[in-house]
C-alpha positions, 0 to 999 in steps of 0.5 A, a space after each residue: 500500500 502507498 502512504 495514502 492507501 495506508 491512511 485510508 485503511 487506518 481511518 476505515 478499519 479503525 474509525 478516527 475520533 475526529 471524524 466520527 466522534 463517540 463511535 470511535 471511542 473505546 473504553 478500557 485498556 484491554 487492546 492497549 495492553 495487548 498491543 503493548 505486550 505484542 510490541 515488547 512494552 516499548 514505552 519502558 525503553 525511554 523516559 516519559 512526561 505525561 500531559 493532560 488537561 482540557 485546554 493548553 496541553 498541546 502548547 505545554 507538550 510542545 514547549 516542553 519538547 522544545 526545551 528538552 530538544 534545546 538541552 540536547 535530548 532526543 525527544 519524542 512528541 506524541 500529540 493529537 489531533 493532527 491538523 494537516 497530516 497524520 504524521 504530525 502526531 508522532 515526531 522526534 526532535 520536530 521531525 514527523 515519523 516517515 511515511 515509510 514507517 507508517 506503511 511498514 507498521 501496518 503491513 507488518 503488524 495488521 495480522 496481529 491487530 486486525 482481530 482486536 478491532 482497535 480504535 484509531 487512537 489505540 493503533 496510533 499510540 502503539 505506533 508512536 511508542 514502537 517508533 520512539 523505542 526503535 529510534 532510541 529517544 531519550 524521553 517522550 512527551 506524551 499528550 493524553 488523547 481524551 480524559 486520562 484514567 482510561 486513555 490508552 497513553 495511561 500505561 506509561 510510568 512517567 517522570 512527571 505528570 502535568 494537568 493543565 486545567 479542567 473545563 467542560 469538554 467531551 462531557 459524554 465520556 468524562 462526566 457532566 460536572 467539573 469534579 467528574 472530569 477532574 476525576 478522569 484527568 486525575 487518573 494519570 496521577 501515578 504512585 510517587 510521581 510528582 504532578 503539577 496542576 496548572 489551574 484549579 477551581 473549588 470543585 476540582 482541587 479536592 479531587 486532585 488532592 485526594 488522588 495524589 494522597 491516595 497514591 503518595 504523589 507529590 502535588 504542586 499547584 502552579 497557581 500557588 507557586 506564582 512563578 510568573 510575575 508579569 507578561 507584556 508584549 514586545 514590538 513584534 507582538 511576542 510575549 515577554 515574561 518576567 518570572 521569579 527565575 528569568 528576566 525578559 523570558 520571550 515566548 513565541 506562542 500567542 494567545 492569552 492562554 499562554 500566560 497560564 501555560 507558562 506559569 504551569 511550565 515554570 512550576 514543572 521545569 524545576 521538578 524535571 531538574 530534580 529528576 535528573 534532567 540537565 536543563 539550563 537557562 539557555 535551553 529554557 529561553 531557546 525552547 520558549 522562543 522557538 517552539 514552532 520551529 523546533 516542534 512544528 506546532 501550528 494553530 496557536 494564535 497563528 498569524 497567517 497574513 497581514 492587511 487584512 490580518 488573518 489569525 487562526 486558533 484551535 481553541 474549541 470549547 468554552 474554556 479555550 474560546 474565552 481566551 480568544 474573545 479576550 484576545 480579540 478585544 485587544 486587537 486594533 482593526 476597523 472591522 472584525 470578521 469571524 470565520 467559524 464552524 463547530 463539531 456536534 459534541 461541543 457546548 455550542 451555545 456556551 461558545 456562541 454566547 461569548 462571541 462578539 456581536 459586532 463582528 461579521 460572521 462567515 459560518 462554515 463546516 469542516 470536512 469531518 463527519 462530526 462537523 455541524 452544517 453551516 446553516 445549523 451554526 448560522 441558525 444557532 448563532 442568529 439566536 445569540 445576535 450573531 449575523 452573517 452568511 453560511 458557506 459550504 466549506 472553509 476555503 469558500 468562507 475564508 475567500 468571502 471574508 478576504 473579499 469583504 475585508 479592508 486592509 485594516 480589518 481583522 479576520 479570525 478563523 476558528 471554532 474547531 481544530 478541524 476548521 483550522 486544519 482545513 484552513 491550513 491545508 486548503 488556503 495556506 498549504 505551504 505554511 
C-alpha cells in the first residue's frame, strides 16, 4: 500500500475520533495492553512526561519538547489531533515519523491487530511508542488523547505528570460536572510521581488532592507557586515574561492562554531538574522562543497574513474560546470578521454566547463527519445576535471574508481544530 492507501485503511478499519466522534471511542485498556505486550512494552525503553488537561496541553507538550530538544535530548512528541497530516502526531526532535514507517507498521503488524478491532487512537499510540523505542529517544512527551484514567497513553510510568486545567469538554465520556472530569484527568496521577496542576477551581482541587494522597504523589499547584510575575508584549507582538527565575523570558506562542501555560511550565521545569534532567537557562529561553520551529506546532494564535490580518486558533470549547474573545478585544482593526464552524459534541451555545456581536460572521463546516452544517451554526448563532452568511466549506468562507475585508480589518478563523486544519491545508498549504 502507498502512504495514502495506508491512511485510508487506518481511518476505515479503525474509525478516527475526529471524524466520527463517540463511535470511535473505546473504553478500557484491554487492546492497549495487548498491543503493548505484542510490541515488547516499548514505552519502558525511554523516559516519559505525561500531559493532560482540557485546554493548553498541546502548547505545554510542545514547549516542553522544545526545551528538552534545546538541552540536547532526543525527544519524542506524541500529540493529537493532527491538523494537516497524520504524521504530525508522532515526531522526534520536530521531525514527523516517515511515511515509510507508517506503511511498514501496518503491513507488518495488521495480522496481529486486525482481530482486536482497535480504535484509531489505540493503533496510533502503539505506533508512536514502537517508533520512539526503535529510534532510541531519550524521553517522550506524551499528550493524553481524551480524559486520562482510561486513555490508552495511561500505561506509561512517567517522570512527571502535568494537568493543565479542567473545563467542560467531551462531557459524554468524562462526566457532566467539573469534579467528574477532574476525576478522569486525575487518573494519570501515578504512585510517587510528582504532578503539577496548572489551574484549579473549588470543585476540582479536592479531587486532585485526594488522588495524589491516595497514591503518595507529590502535588504542586502552579497557581500557588506564582512563578510568573508579569507578561507584556514586545514590538513584534511576542510575549515577554518576567518570572521569579528569568528576566525578559520571550515566548513565541500567542494567545492569552499562554500566560497560564507558562506559569504551569515554570512550576514543572524545576521538578524535571530534580529528576535528573540537565536543563539550563539557555535551553529554557531557546525552547520558549522557538517552539514552532523546533516542534512544528501550528494553530496557536497563528498569524497567517497581514492587511487584512488573518489569525487562526484551535481553541474549541468554552474554556479555550474565552481566551480568544479576550484576545480579540485587544486587537486594533476597523472591522472584525469571524470565520467559524463547530463539531456536534461541543457546548455550542456556551461558545456562541461569548462571541462578539459586532463582528461579521462567515459560518462554515469542516470536512469531518462530526462537523455541524453551516446553516445549523448560522441558525444557532442568529439566536445569540450573531449575523452573517453560511458557506459550504472553509476555503469558500475564508475567500468571502478576504473579499469583504479592508486592509485594516481583522479576520479570525476558528471554532474547531478541524476548521483550522482545513484552513491550513486548503488556503495556506505551504505554511
